C-alpha positions as CSV (number, residue, x, y, z in Angstrom):
1,S,-53.3,60.4,28.9
2,K,-53.6,61.2,32.6
3,L,-54.3,57.6,33.5
4,E,-51.4,56.4,31.3
5,E,-49.0,58.8,32.9
6,E,-50.1,57.7,36.3
7,G,-49.5,54.1,35.4
8,S,-53.2,53.0,35.4
9,F,-53.1,51.1,32.1
10,I,-56.1,48.9,32.8
11,E,-58.3,51.8,33.7
12,A,-57.0,53.7,30.6
13,A,-57.8,50.8,28.3
14,T,-61.2,50.4,29.9
15,L,-61.9,54.1,29.2
16,L,-60.8,53.8,25.6
17,G,-62.8,50.7,25.1
18,S,-66.0,52.5,26.4
19,A,-65.3,55.4,24.0
20,L,-64.9,53.0,21.1
21,A,-68.2,51.3,21.9
22,A,-70.2,54.5,21.6
23,P,-72.4,54.4,18.5
24,S,-71.6,57.9,17.4
25,V,-67.8,57.6,17.1
26,S,-66.6,59.2,13.8
27,P,-64.2,57.3,11.7
28,E,-61.4,59.7,12.4
29,L,-62.0,59.6,16.2
30,R,-62.2,55.8,16.1
31,K,-58.8,55.7,14.3
32,N,-57.3,57.9,17.0
33,L,-58.9,55.9,19.9
34,E,-57.7,52.6,18.4
35,F,-54.2,53.9,18.1
36,E,-54.2,55.1,21.8
37,L,-55.3,51.6,22.8
38,D,-52.6,50.0,20.8
39,R,-50.1,52.6,22.2
40,L,-50.7,51.3,25.7
41,D,-49.6,47.8,24.5
42,R,-46.6,49.2,22.7
43,I,-45.4,51.0,25.9
44,K,-45.7,47.7,27.8
45,K,-43.6,46.0,25.2
46,D,-40.9,48.6,25.6
47,Y,-41.0,48.3,29.4
48,S,-40.7,44.6,29.6
49,L,-38.2,44.0,32.4
50,T,-39.2,43.3,36.0
51,R,-36.8,44.3,38.8
52,E,-35.7,40.7,39.1
53,R,-35.1,40.2,35.4
54,L,-33.1,43.5,35.2
55,L,-30.8,42.3,38.1
56,E,-30.3,39.0,36.4
57,T,-29.3,40.7,33.1
58,L,-26.9,43.1,34.9
59,L,-25.2,40.3,36.9
60,K,-24.2,38.8,33.6
61,S,-22.9,42.1,32.3
62,V,-21.2,44.0,35.2
63,N,-18.3,42.5,37.2
64,D,-18.6,42.6,41.0
65,L,-22.2,44.0,41.0
66,S,-23.7,43.8,44.5
67,L,-27.4,43.9,45.4
68,S,-26.9,47.1,47.3
69,E,-25.1,48.8,44.4
70,F,-28.0,47.7,42.1
71,E,-30.5,49.2,44.5
72,S,-28.6,52.4,44.6
73,W,-28.6,52.6,40.8
74,I,-32.3,52.3,40.8
75,E,-32.7,55.0,43.4
76,E,-30.4,57.3,41.3
77,G,-32.7,56.8,38.3
78,R,-30.0,55.2,36.1
79,F,-32.7,53.1,34.4
80,D,-35.8,54.2,32.4
81,S,-38.7,52.7,34.3
82,R,-42.5,53.0,34.6
83,L,-45.2,52.1,37.0
84,I,-47.7,50.0,35.1
85,D,-50.7,48.8,37.1
86,S,-48.9,49.0,40.4
87,V,-45.8,47.1,39.2
88,R,-42.6,48.9,38.3
89,Y,-41.1,47.8,35.0
90,F,-37.8,48.7,33.3
91,M,-37.0,49.5,29.7
92,E,-35.8,46.5,27.7
93,S,-32.6,48.3,26.7
94,S,-31.6,49.2,30.3
95,R,-28.4,47.1,30.3
96,S,-27.0,48.7,27.1
97,N,-28.1,52.2,28.1
98,L,-26.4,51.9,31.5
99,F,-23.0,51.7,29.7
100,F,-23.9,54.5,27.3
101,R,-24.8,56.9,30.1
102,H,-22.1,55.8,32.5
103,P,-19.0,55.2,30.5
104,E,-17.0,54.9,33.8
105,L,-18.4,51.3,34.0
106,A,-16.6,50.2,30.8
107,A,-13.8,48.7,32.9
108,R,-16.3,46.4,34.7
109,R,-18.2,45.4,31.6
110,I,-18.2,41.6,30.8
111,N,-17.6,40.9,27.1
112,P,-17.7,44.5,25.9
113,P,-18.4,45.1,22.2
114,D,-15.5,45.7,19.9
115,D,-15.9,49.0,18.1
116,S,-12.4,49.2,16.7
117,E,-13.5,48.4,13.0
118,F,-16.2,51.0,13.2
119,E,-13.8,53.6,14.6
120,R,-11.2,52.9,12.0
121,S,-13.8,53.0,9.2
122,A,-15.3,56.3,10.4
123,F,-11.9,58.1,10.7
124,Q,-10.7,56.7,7.3
125,A,-13.9,57.9,5.6
126,V,-13.6,61.3,7.2
127,S,-10.0,61.7,6.1
128,T,-10.3,60.5,2.6
129,I,-13.6,62.3,1.7
130,K,-12.4,65.6,3.1
131,K,-9.0,65.3,1.2
132,A,-10.7,64.5,-2.1
133,A,-13.3,67.3,-1.7
134,M,-10.5,69.8,-1.1
135,E,-8.4,68.5,-4.0
136,T,-11.3,68.5,-6.5
137,G,-13.2,71.6,-5.3
138,T,-16.5,69.8,-5.3
139,P,-18.5,68.5,-2.3
140,Y,-19.5,65.2,-3.9
141,V,-16.6,62.8,-4.3
142,L,-15.4,59.2,-4.2
143,P,-18.6,57.4,-5.3
144,K,-19.2,53.8,-4.2
145,D,-21.6,51.3,-5.8
146,F,-23.7,49.0,-3.6
147,R,-25.9,46.0,-4.1
148,N,-28.2,45.5,-1.1
149,T,-31.0,43.2,-0.1
150,M,-33.7,44.3,2.4
151,R,-35.4,41.3,4.0
152,V,-38.4,41.2,6.3
153,T,-39.6,37.9,7.8
154,V,-43.1,37.6,9.3
155,K,-43.1,35.0,12.1
156,S,-44.9,31.7,11.6
157,N,-48.6,31.9,12.5
158,A,-48.4,35.7,13.1
159,V,-51.0,36.0,10.4
160,P,-53.8,33.5,9.7
161,A,-53.0,31.2,6.8
162,G,-54.4,32.4,3.5
163,E,-54.5,36.1,4.5
164,T,-52.8,38.5,2.1
165,I,-49.9,40.3,3.8
166,R,-49.2,43.8,2.5
167,A,-45.6,44.9,2.9
168,W,-43.7,48.2,2.3
169,L,-39.9,47.9,2.2
170,P,-37.6,50.9,2.1
171,I,-35.5,51.5,-1.0
172,P,-33.0,54.3,-1.9
173,R,-34.4,57.7,-2.8
174,A,-32.6,60.1,-5.2
175,F,-30.5,62.8,-3.4
176,P,-27.5,64.8,-4.6
177,H,-25.3,62.3,-2.6
178,Q,-27.2,59.2,-3.8
179,T,-28.8,57.8,-6.9
180,A,-32.2,56.2,-6.7
181,G,-30.7,53.1,-8.2
182,S,-32.8,50.2,-9.6
183,I,-34.5,47.1,-8.3
184,V,-32.8,43.9,-9.3
185,S,-35.2,41.3,-7.9
186,S,-37.9,40.9,-5.2
187,S,-39.6,38.0,-3.4
188,S,-42.7,38.7,-5.4
189,P,-43.4,41.1,-8.2
190,S,-43.6,44.7,-6.9
191,K,-47.2,46.0,-6.9
192,S,-45.9,49.5,-6.7
193,V,-42.6,51.4,-6.4
194,S,-42.5,54.9,-5.1
195,D,-41.1,57.7,-7.3
196,G,-37.4,58.4,-6.9
197,Q,-38.2,61.8,-5.4
198,S,-40.7,60.4,-2.9
199,S,-40.2,61.7,0.6
200,I,-40.7,58.1,1.9
201,R,-39.6,55.7,-0.8
202,S,-40.7,52.1,-0.7
203,A,-41.3,49.0,-2.8
204,Y,-44.8,47.6,-2.1
205,L,-45.3,43.8,-2.2
206,E,-48.1,41.3,-1.4
207,Q,-47.9,37.6,-0.4
208,K,-50.2,35.0,1.1
209,A,-49.5,33.8,4.6
210,L,-48.8,30.0,4.8
211,K,-49.7,27.8,7.7
212,E,-46.8,27.0,10.1
213,K,-44.3,28.9,7.9
214,P,-42.7,32.3,8.0
215,T,-43.5,34.8,5.2
216,V,-40.4,36.3,3.7
217,F,-40.4,39.6,1.8
218,S,-37.2,40.8,0.1
219,V,-36.1,43.4,-2.4
220,E,-32.6,43.6,-4.0
221,Y,-31.4,46.9,-5.4
222,T,-28.3,48.6,-6.6
223,Y,-27.4,52.3,-6.1
224,K,-24.5,54.7,-6.0
225,A,-23.5,56.8,-3.0
226,Y,-21.1,59.7,-2.8
227,G,-18.9,61.0,0.0
228,V,-19.8,64.6,0.9
229,W,-17.9,67.5,2.4
230,F,-18.8,71.2,2.2
231,D,-16.0,73.7,2.9
232,L,-18.2,75.9,5.0
233,K,-17.0,79.5,5.6
234,P,-19.0,81.7,8.0
235,L,-17.9,84.9,6.2
236,A,-19.4,83.7,3.0
237,V,-22.9,83.2,4.4
238,E,-25.7,85.2,2.7
239,A,-29.3,86.0,3.7
240,Y,-32.0,83.9,2.1
241,D,-35.7,84.7,1.6
242,P,-37.7,82.7,4.2
243,S,-41.0,83.5,2.4
244,E,-40.1,81.2,-0.4
245,P,-42.5,78.2,-0.4
246,D,-39.6,75.7,-0.5
247,F,-38.4,77.0,2.9
248,Q,-41.6,77.7,4.8
249,K,-42.3,74.1,5.7
250,Y,-38.7,73.7,7.0
251,I,-38.7,76.7,9.4
252,A,-42.2,75.9,10.8
253,E,-43.3,73.8,13.7
254,G,-44.6,70.3,13.0
255,P,-44.8,66.8,14.5
256,H,-42.2,66.5,17.2
257,V,-40.9,70.0,16.3
258,A,-42.5,72.4,18.7
259,F,-41.1,75.8,19.9
260,T,-41.8,75.2,23.5
261,T,-40.6,77.3,26.4
262,G,-37.8,74.8,27.1
263,I,-36.6,74.8,23.4
264,R,-36.6,78.6,23.4
265,F,-34.6,78.8,26.6
266,L,-32.1,76.1,25.4
267,S,-31.7,78.0,22.1
268,H,-30.9,81.2,23.8
269,S,-28.5,79.6,26.3
270,I,-26.5,77.9,23.5
271,A,-26.5,80.6,20.8
272,G,-26.4,83.7,22.9
273,S,-26.0,86.8,20.7
274,E,-24.6,84.9,17.7
275,G,-26.0,86.3,14.5
276,N,-24.3,84.2,11.9
277,V,-26.7,81.3,11.1
278,L,-23.9,78.9,10.1
279,L,-22.1,79.5,13.4
280,K,-25.4,79.3,15.3
281,A,-26.2,75.9,13.8
282,K,-22.7,74.7,14.5
283,K,-23.2,75.8,18.2
284,F,-26.3,73.7,18.4
285,Y,-24.5,70.7,16.8
286,D,-21.5,71.0,19.1
287,W,-23.8,71.3,22.2
288,I,-25.6,68.1,21.3
289,S,-22.3,66.4,20.5
290,E,-21.1,67.1,24.1
291,N,-24.3,67.1,26.1
292,I,-26.7,64.5,24.7
293,Q,-25.6,60.9,25.6
294,Y,-26.5,58.1,23.2
295,S,-29.3,55.7,24.4
296,Y,-31.4,53.1,22.7
297,A,-34.9,54.6,22.3
298,L,-38.4,53.8,23.2
299,E,-40.6,53.3,20.1
300,Y,-41.1,56.7,18.5
301,S,-44.9,56.2,18.2
302,T,-45.1,56.1,22.0
303,I,-43.5,59.5,22.6
304,R,-45.6,62.6,22.3
305,N,-42.8,65.1,21.5
306,I,-39.5,63.5,20.6
307,S,-37.4,66.7,20.5
308,E,-38.5,67.8,23.9
309,Y,-38.1,64.3,25.3
310,C,-34.5,64.3,24.2
311,M,-33.9,67.8,25.6
312,N,-35.4,67.0,29.0
313,K,-33.7,63.5,29.3
314,K,-30.3,64.7,28.0
315,Y,-30.0,61.4,26.1
316,G,-31.5,59.8,23.0
317,D,-30.8,57.8,19.9
318,C,-29.8,59.2,16.5
319,G,-33.3,60.2,15.5
320,Q,-34.1,61.9,18.8
321,A,-30.9,64.0,18.6
322,A,-31.7,64.8,15.0
323,L,-35.2,66.1,15.9
324,L,-33.7,68.2,18.7
325,F,-31.2,69.7,16.3
326,I,-33.9,70.3,13.7
327,T,-36.1,72.0,16.2
328,L,-33.3,74.4,17.4
329,C,-32.5,75.3,13.9
330,R,-36.1,75.9,12.8
331,Y,-36.8,78.0,15.9
332,N,-33.9,80.3,14.7
333,G,-35.2,80.5,11.1
334,I,-32.6,78.0,9.7
335,P,-34.4,75.6,7.3
336,A,-33.8,72.0,8.6
337,R,-35.2,68.6,7.6
338,W,-34.9,64.9,8.2
339,Q,-33.0,62.2,6.4
340,S,-33.0,58.5,7.3
341,G,-32.4,54.9,6.3
342,W,-29.5,52.8,7.3
343,L,-25.9,53.3,8.3
344,T,-23.8,50.6,6.7
345,I,-20.2,51.6,7.5
346,P,-17.9,48.6,8.1
347,G,-18.2,47.6,11.8
348,R,-21.6,49.2,12.3
349,K,-24.8,48.3,10.4
350,T,-28.0,49.8,11.8
351,I,-31.0,51.9,11.1
352,H,-30.1,55.5,11.2
353,D,-31.4,59.1,11.1
354,W,-29.6,62.4,10.4
355,T,-30.5,65.9,9.0
356,E,-30.0,68.5,6.4
357,I,-29.9,72.3,6.8
358,Y,-30.0,75.1,4.3
359,V,-27.5,77.9,4.4
360,K,-27.0,80.2,1.5
361,P,-24.8,80.1,-0.7
362,Y,-24.2,76.4,0.0
363,G,-27.7,75.2,-0.3
364,W,-28.8,72.1,1.6
365,F,-26.0,70.2,3.2
366,P,-25.9,67.2,5.7
367,V,-25.5,67.3,9.4
368,D,-25.3,64.1,11.4
369,P,-25.8,64.8,15.2
370,Y,-25.2,61.2,16.2
371,L,-21.8,61.1,14.6
372,G,-21.0,64.2,16.6
373,V,-22.1,62.5,19.8
374,F,-20.1,59.3,18.9
375,A,-17.0,61.3,18.2
376,M,-17.0,63.4,21.3
377,Q,-18.2,60.9,23.9
378,Y,-17.5,57.3,22.6
379,F,-14.7,57.4,20.1
380,G,-11.5,55.9,21.6
381,G,-9.0,57.8,19.6
382,P,-7.1,61.0,20.5
383,A,-8.8,64.4,21.0
384,E,-7.8,65.8,17.7
385,Q,-9.3,62.9,15.8
386,R,-12.5,63.2,17.9
387,K,-12.8,66.8,16.9
388,E,-12.0,66.0,13.3
389,I,-14.8,63.5,13.1
390,R,-17.2,65.8,14.8
391,D,-16.5,68.8,12.6
392,F,-16.6,66.6,9.4
393,Y,-20.2,65.5,10.0
394,F,-21.4,69.2,10.2
395,G,-21.5,69.5,6.4
396,G,-20.1,66.0,5.5
397,L,-21.4,62.5,5.0
398,D,-19.8,59.1,4.4
399,Q,-20.9,56.9,1.5
400,Y,-21.9,54.1,3.8
401,R,-25.6,54.7,4.2
402,V,-28.9,54.2,2.4
403,A,-31.3,57.1,2.5
404,A,-35.0,56.3,1.9
405,N,-36.6,59.3,3.6
406,S,-36.3,63.1,3.1
407,D,-38.7,64.0,5.8
408,H,-40.3,62.5,8.9
409,C,-44.0,61.6,9.6
410,Q,-44.7,61.0,5.9
411,E,-47.5,58.9,4.3
412,L,-46.7,55.6,2.6
413,M,-47.9,55.0,-1.0
414,P,-50.2,53.2,-1.3
415,P,-51.4,54.3,2.1
416,K,-51.7,51.7,4.9
417,R,-55.3,50.8,5.8
418,S,-54.1,50.2,9.4
419,M,-52.0,52.2,11.8
420,R,-48.2,52.5,11.3
421,S,-45.8,50.6,13.6
422,D,-43.6,53.6,13.3
423,N,-45.5,56.8,12.5
424,V,-42.3,59.0,12.5
425,D,-39.7,57.0,10.6
426,F,-39.5,54.3,7.9
427,Q,-36.5,52.0,8.0
428,R,-37.6,48.5,9.2
429,G,-40.5,48.1,6.8
430,E,-44.3,48.3,7.5
431,L,-46.7,45.4,7.3
432,E,-50.4,44.7,7.6
433,Y,-53.2,42.2,6.7
434,G,-56.8,43.2,6.2
435,D,-57.3,46.3,8.4
436,A,-54.8,45.0,11.1
437,N,-51.3,46.3,11.6
438,I,-48.4,43.8,12.0
439,Y,-46.3,45.2,14.8
440,F,-42.5,44.9,15.2
441,D,-42.7,42.0,17.6
442,K,-44.3,39.9,14.9
443,Y,-41.5,40.2,12.3
444,S,-37.7,40.5,12.0
445,F,-35.7,42.6,9.5
446,D,-32.2,42.8,8.0
447,L,-30.2,44.5,5.4
448,K,-27.5,42.6,3.5
449,V,-24.9,45.1,2.2
450,E,-22.5,44.4,-0.6
451,E,-20.0,47.0,-1.9
452,V,-19.5,46.4,-5.6
453,R,-15.8,47.1,-6.4
């Protein structure tokens, strides 16, 4: 770890190789050493841009960019970078993250993305769901039916011909806001389908790799999703029993949820003397909405503590903001847990993570920190609409998402023989052959979404 942090990747790999060559290495230690060796390679894939390549990319994206301005941005630390064996490399998402973290550059952006459909869809969903929930007096309203196809394509010659590729594809899990649905078809018969209550739900498939041809896995499924909005009232909050087994796991520390000195300080600085758990959680949510900028992330498997990483950097993607929110809630005895899958709202289709928290008498209800960040920092509408969107996603959820996971860092079934490409989340699928993992750079993934009207 020390060598990796210093940028001495060759020396770190040599040290790991020597450890792996020792005859007395236990199977568990060997597994950990092999992951650390692979982790070095994953970091290098994330930090793939040389200084020259970054400049070339930015010249195509920023009007009137001068060399001196570019150099000053590097000196200011505007780009995630690492020294790797005496050469400084920059994160592959540096161009996009520059605009997320410095919105004042929007006027100079060449061919900016058009977010108007996403913004319209988000505000319409917020307005209609909240209105329906208030009229009916129930938090689950306006169901929509979907017919989706998840597709994973392994590149030609990524796997030797004749080898059996094992694939796990995410499918909907049962939640109060979503049915588990049913599988309509798949590229090959499913060898196994996880239970509808599984914390990490997948369809498991196998296919032989063909010479000079890609291997395509797909699963088509139907499901129903509800809009959600809880009418949360701080004065109605009741105490719950934290000793109950159902809650103990969700107020405890765990992977990427550590009650560090920094987390404790941040919690106290945000919550102050607030004693109402609902108001306290809302304070954490509002703080993240206004203080954590969105950024495309490094692969989660390369980060030791995601919540602290997000807190220290003051930026992160949806899952990093979610883990920071979960950590702050759990530190304060508020049960909090992960949900993830895909966001499929018109104008924005992407893998996505959000959270649930438990407050009595309401039970578990959704909180989506990313939508709070989007509303307060990137939404182009008036201030009152920004606040309406932010407040809705503390206790509300749109129908345009597929939730496959109810917790993070869960074990696939059947278990993988090899290491995971993402050992925190499960949205893009997981693949292997023999005892070898197939990493993300060896395959592509996509979700085709059809709303059945």
